[in-house]
C-alpha positions, 0 to 999 in steps of 0.5 A: 516898762516892766510895770506896764507888762506886769499890769497887762499880764495880770489883767490878761491872765485874770481868769487864770488868777481867779482861784489864786486871787480868791484863795488869797482874799479868803485867807487874808479875810480869815486871818484878820477876822480871827486875829482881831477878835480880842479887839471886838466890843463883845470881848469886853462883855465876856470879861465884865462878869469875872475872870478874863479868858480873852488873854488866853484866847488871843495868845492861843490864836497867835500861836495857832496863826503861826501854824496857819501861816505855814499852811497858807504859805505852802498853799500860796507857793503851790498855787504860784507854782501852778501859775508859773508852769501854766505860763512856760511857753509865754516865758520862753517867748520872752527869752527868745526875744532876748529878755534876760532871766533877771528881767523876767524875774522882775516882771514876775515879782511885780505881778506878785506884788500887784496880786498881793496888794489887791488880795490884801486890800480886798481880803482886809475889807472883807475881813473888816465885815466878817469880824463884825459878823463874828462879834454877833456870832459870839453874842448868839453863841454865848447868850451875851447882851451887848450894851452898845455896838461899834464898828471896830478896826483892829490895827494890831491884827491888820499889821500882823496880817500884812506882815505875815502875808508880806513874808509869804509873798516875799517867799513867792518872789524868791521862789519865782526867781529861783525857778526862772534861773533854772529854766532853759528856753528849749524846755519852756517852748516844748513843754506843751508837747511833753505828755505825762506818762501815766504808768498803771500797775497790774490789776492784782497790785490794785486789788491787793491794795484795795483789800488791804485798805478795807482791812486797815480802815475796818480795823482802825474804826473798830479799835477807835470805837473800842477805846474812844478819846478817853483811851488816847494813850492806849496803844489801840488808839495810836494804832487806829490812827496809823491804820486810818492814815495807811488805809486812806493812802491805800484807797486812793492808790488802788482806786484808779486801777480798781475803778477802771477794772470794775467799769471795764467789766460793765461794757454797757457803761464803759462804751456809752458816749464818752465814758471811756474818755472820762474813766481814763481821765479820772484814773489818770488824775487819781493815779498821779495825785493819790498822795495829795488826795489822801492828804486832802481827805484827812484835812477835810476829815479834820475840818468836819470833825473840828467844826461839828464837835466844837459846836456840840462840845459847847452845847453839851457843856452849857446844857449841863451847867444848871444841873451840875451846879445846884449850890453856890459852892461845894468842896470835898475831901477824898479819904483813903483808909488810915488817913488822919484828915477825914473831916472837911469841916475841920480842914476848912477851919484850918485853911481859914474858910469862914461862913456867916450865920445867914449862910446855909451850910450842909456837911455830909459824908459818902461811904462805900462797901468797896464793890464796883458798880458792875459787881453790885448791879451786873452792868457794863464791865467798864463801870469799875468805879466804887458804889457810893452810899449816902445817909438819908439824914444827910440827903434830906439836909441837901434837899432842904438846902435846895428848897425840896421836901424831905423824903422817907424810906422804909427799912428795906428801901433805897433811893438811886441817884445819878446824872452821869450820862454814861451810866444813867441809861444803863441804870434806867435799864437795870431798874426797868428789869429789877426791883431791888439791889443787894447791899451787904448781901441783903436785898433792898427795894428801889423806891418808886423804881426810878433814878433821881437825876441830880448832882449832889454837889456843885462841879464842872459837869454832871458827875454823879455816877451813882449814889444810893441813898440808904437809911443811916444805919446801913452805912455803919459798917461801910468805909468813909470815902469822902467828906463834903460840904455844900453851901448857899451864900446869903445876904450882902457880900455873897459874891465876895464870900463865894470868891473867898471860899474858892481862893482860900481852897486854891491858895492853901496848897503850898510846899509848907502845907501839912496835908496829914492835918488838912488833907487835900481839899478840892472845891469850886463855886457856881460862878467859877464854873460858869465863867470857866465854861464860857472861857473853855467853849470860847477857846475850843470853838474859835480855834476849831472854826479857825483851823477847820475853815483854813483846812477846808479852803486849802483843800478845795484850792489844791483840788481846784489847782490840780484840775486846772493844771490837768486841763492844760496838760490834756489839751491834745486829748480834747483836740482829738475829741473835737476832731472825732466829732464830739460836740461842745455839750459833750465835751463840757459834760466830760469836764463836769463829770471829771471835776465832780468826781475828782472833788467828791472822792476825798469828800466822800471818804472824809465824810465816812471817817467823820461819821466814826470820828464824831461818834467817838468825840460825842461819846467823850463829850457825853461825859458832860451831857448828851450832845445834840449834833443836829444843829452843829452838823447843819452849820458844818454842812452849810459852811462846807457846801458854800465853800465846796460849791464856790470852788467847784463852780470856779474850777469847772468854769476855768477848766471849761474856758481853758479847753474852749480857748485852746481847741476853739470850740464854738 
């Protein structure tokens, strides 16, 4: 009996369940898709070339999935609460007919099970399709070649999805039973007659709040642009975050009164058509839900930021790999004044690094005159790194290692090398306006008036801030700052010797190491750089997409549910419009404008936040290489618009149907 009632209720209320069901289906789909990634065929291709990052990725996704489950669980409870409230009168009639609260709870539990099973099945089916598409996306993003394609079903991910969502539905059942136990018949039957009293404060309060909002957001943007992500521990960065959050809440708090005040001033707009009704409705919604709208705005900001910067971060690192790895391997030893260990050749011998006769090995040193880049070139005051100098003879050895011709310098000439994104542009501007630089109070001409863009060692990124190539005797009175080696392995077993090179450098660092004798040697190989890059970009990109999409869906779902809830609460207002002679077209127009404005307000502010956030993130990413945000922005915009349009359309249609059915518009 109860199962029949439950099935009939679900079937009868399918339109009410549309947003709920659609959100559940998408949530299950996304949860399964990302948790199944480790089982996909393409992940075995990722591990075939060397060290595996699949275990790290799967563990990170597992940890993130707990957080995602919490977000989705809260969303499901919120959506379920909306559905229960919408059926208050129906539940009151059940009680009036003599049905006990326990029996009503059973019906709701059965309805939850039915919807849960349907959403799980449809979501898993959709997830199976999307997970295969995710494999293809991985291939495209990381330039891999799949030897064969096979349709993969991850049993582990399926069990985890069913388990997590099973717990969520169990919590919904407990929640429903608790809510029903607190209900009284009179409250359920008269809920439709109760109208929410919207209290508007004086205009001066909203005006002050708006001014404070502008000051807070303006200060937040200024501070975060000043310090950037590199200053994440700086008090200015923390202050910018707090002011940004405060400004967001103040904006939505002040928006209702501020909009009403501005529109009222323009009588032509305010009294045109049903604009009075539309403005009052929007103000009422914003005034009631300004906290949730603020949270949604911040979530959308994080979504846009994570999706956009995730792709640009990957592109920036990958595009700079070739230029940052000119040799098979490099190692270096930083040297402070008075240190005994100052020769990397001896240090490598102590730790057991050996080269074959065929291997091409170049040892070279870097020097400094203890002046910063800013002091020598009069550049940005933030460029406090010491100027580096290299002997021409050492530089030509490196060029020979890279199969380039040797260069020569006159006694009064120097060469400028750099490829570090944050200093390269400033250097080029300096050379455009200056023919020379001063070294030890002597002027030297810059040969060819150009910057040679190159890394002088293999490393994880392009990090040659500036190295000046000088005649050998110029370095005689300078301090040795680092001892370096770069090598190209030749002949059979080069891959093994390359791996042994870095393994020896990593493994010698123990508690028994005599650092006074050996020094602190750092090194990396080209293969390691590429493999590490592949792992880092995989993790960053997938976690960013995973969290971003869940935040996007959750935000849109909450906006949709708030709108639909408001539709039920505002039926009397629409009945009044109908009695006053408003046509179906006019009423639908008011619904469309309200829904559009309500959906757009948090999106617009999130977009403004994102412009600043992406600028800051790209400044940080530019340490690796200048990012191209066009492609990632288009992808982000595409994902955003698809989800936005789907939820907007479902909400508008649902809102319209609720009003139409209640006021009998024909």
